[in-house]
N, C-alpha and C positions, 0 to 999 in steps of 0.2 A: 102214590107210591112213596116210600121212605127210601132215602139213599143213605147208605152207611159208608163213611169214608174216614180212614185214619183215626178211629175211635170216636167219631162224631156221628150223630143221627141228624140228618138234614131233611127238611120237608119244605118244598115249594107249595104254599097254600093258595096260589093264584095271584094274578097281576104282579105287583113287586114284592110280595110278601114271602120272606124266607125265615124259617125257624131252624135254629142251630142248637143242638143239645149234646152236652158231654155228661159225664157221670154226676157232675155237681153244678153245671152252669147251663142257663138257658138264654140265648140271645135272639131277638127278632130284628129283622131289617124291614122297615117300611111296612108295618102292619096296617091293613085295612084297604077300603075303597072297592067299588064295583062288586059288592056282594062277597068279597073274599072271606070275611068272617061272619057275615050275618046269614048267608044262604040265599040272599036275594040279589038280583041284578037291578042296577038302576034303570028307570024306565026308557031311557034312549039307548040302552045297551042291547045289541042283537044277540048276545049270548054265543059269540064265536069261541070255539076252543074249549077251555076248561069249563066244566059244569059248575054251577054255584056250589059253594061249601056249605058246611052244616053251621048251625047257630053256635058259634065258637066263643067260649068265654074261659080260657085256661088260666088267666091271671097268674102265670108261672114265670114271667120274664125276670131275669136278673138285670139285663140290659136291653134297652130298646133304642135302636138307631134310626134317624130319619134323615133322608138325604135332601129333600127340598119340598116346597110348598104343594106341588102336584101329588106328591105321595104322602103328604101329612094328613092323617085322619085321627082326630082326637078321640073319636068313638072306638077306633081300632086300637089305639094305644091303650085305652082303658080296658078293653077286653083281654089284653095279654098282661096287664100290669098289676102290681100289688103294692103294698105300702113300702117295701124294700127295693123296688125297681128304680133304677137310674135310667133317665132318658137323655140320650145324646143326640142333640138335634142341630142341624145347620143353623147358623146364626142369622141367616137371611130370611128365615120363614116369617111371612107377615100374613096373617089371616085376612086382612082387608084386601089382599090381592086375589082372593077366592070369592066365589059367589055361593060356596057352601057354608053351613052353619058350624063353625069350628072354634073350639076353645083355644085362646092364645097359648103357645107353648109355655110362657111364663106362668100362666095360671093353671097348668096341670098340677094335681096333687101328689106330685113325685119330685124326687130330686132331679133337677134339669141341668144339663151341662151344655152350653152352646159352643159350637166348634166352627172354624173357618174351613177353607179349602185344603190346607197343608198343616194340620195340627197332629200332635201325638199326645196320647194320655193313657192312663190305665184306670179302668173302672172296676173295682173289686180285684179280680184275678184276670181281667180281659184287657190286654193291651189293644188299643184302637188307634189307627192312623186314618186321617182323611186324605183324599186325593181330588185333584180337579175333576170337575165333571160339568161339561157344557157343549153346545154345538159350535162347530167351526163356522165363523161368519162367511167363509168361502165354500162351505159345504152344502149338502142338499137339504139339510134341516133348518130352512129359513121359511119366514112367512111371505105373504104376498108383497110385503115392502122390502123384502130382502134382508130382514133382521132375524138373527138367530132365535129359534123357538125357545131354546134354553141358552140365554147369554151367559157369559162368564160372570160368576158371582151369584148365580141363582141357587147353587147347590153344590154338593160334594159326593164323591164315592166313599166307600169304606172299606179298609182292611182290618178285619177283626181276627184276633188270635185267641181261639179257644183250645185249651190244653195243648199248646204248642203248634197247633195247625192254623196256618193263615188262610182266611176266606176273603176273596176280593169281590164285592158287589159293586158294579160300576156306577149305579144310579142312572139317571137319564143323561147319557153322555154320548158323544162320538168317541171313536178310539183316538185318544190324544197322545202327543209326544210325552214320553215318560212312563205311560202305562206298561209298555212292554218290559220295563226294568223292574217292575213290582215282583216281589218274592211271594207267590201265592200257591198253596198247595191245591186248593179249590177255587177255581175261576168261575164266577157267576156272572155272565154277561146278559144284557138284553140283546134280543136278536130281532126286534120288531122292524117292520118295513119302514116306519115313520118314527120321527122324533129322537131316535138314538142311533147308535151304531147298528147297522143291519147284520144279517147272518154272514154276509161275505166279510165285512170288516171285523166281526167278532171271531171269525175262524182264522183270519190272518194274525189277529192279536193273540189268540190262543197258541198258534204255532210259535209266535215270537216269545211268548211268556214261558212256554213249556211247563204248565202246571201238572200236577199229578192227576187231576180230573177236571173236567169242565161240565157244568150244569147250567144250561141256558133257562132264563126265566123272562117275565115281562113280554110275553107275546101271546097272541090269539085270545086276548081278553075282549076286545071289540075290533071291528073291521080294519080300523087304521093301524092296529097293532098285529095284523096277520103276518105269519111267517111259516115257512116250511121247516119244522124242526127236524124231520128225517133228513132232508137234504143238508141241513146244517151238521147233523151228526156224522153223516157220510164224509163231509168235507173235512171235519176236524179229524175223524179217524184216519182218513187217507194221509194226513200230515203227521201221523204217528203220535197223536195226543188222545189219551182216554177220554171218552165222553159218555155221558148218560142222559136219558130224557125221562122226564116226569109228564107224560102226556095221558091225562085220564079222559 
């Protein structure tokens, strides 16, 4: 399903991959992984939720934003990029922290800009701001040793402005202090049951932010990311916030 919002065309391509298009600009957030662009699921993936996508090689990105190592897929970046693409990647992405075969960010054949957790920049005609994204050490998203699955410093979220419309993608994060003050027309939260804010926290954050539209992503890719999208939509709508689901 394609979502049209405030002059933008927005597609959730599965997992954490979002494509945003205006008349003259294309931005991708976290392209790739789990068969999102290849049409194939990884062997240990049960295939919960979204079906595998097509063999996707659009190479149409003006900007690609990558939040953290778990969402970094160098093949995915290649599939959406061209010689004029700029990759905006969190500075802490270290491919040696992954058991996947990844090209280091610095070795990508594109212009690469590394960012921290609270940076502002403009790439072409696209203003970009990064925001903190991590798990609360006192929250539920901790490992068996009590350490956050996504500790502070592992990544960031992005607010990208395409044709004067602000889009906020949370990345892998709990709902954090300060998120509610962000000015976003389109709010794109994760609502997975694990690793990030869940549907309840995301609904509360949507009410506090009061965006023009909410589009949840990053759920039902595999069992640990299961979520009830319909229940989330009902919860958000009851709070008086417009919401749309892309559940194929």
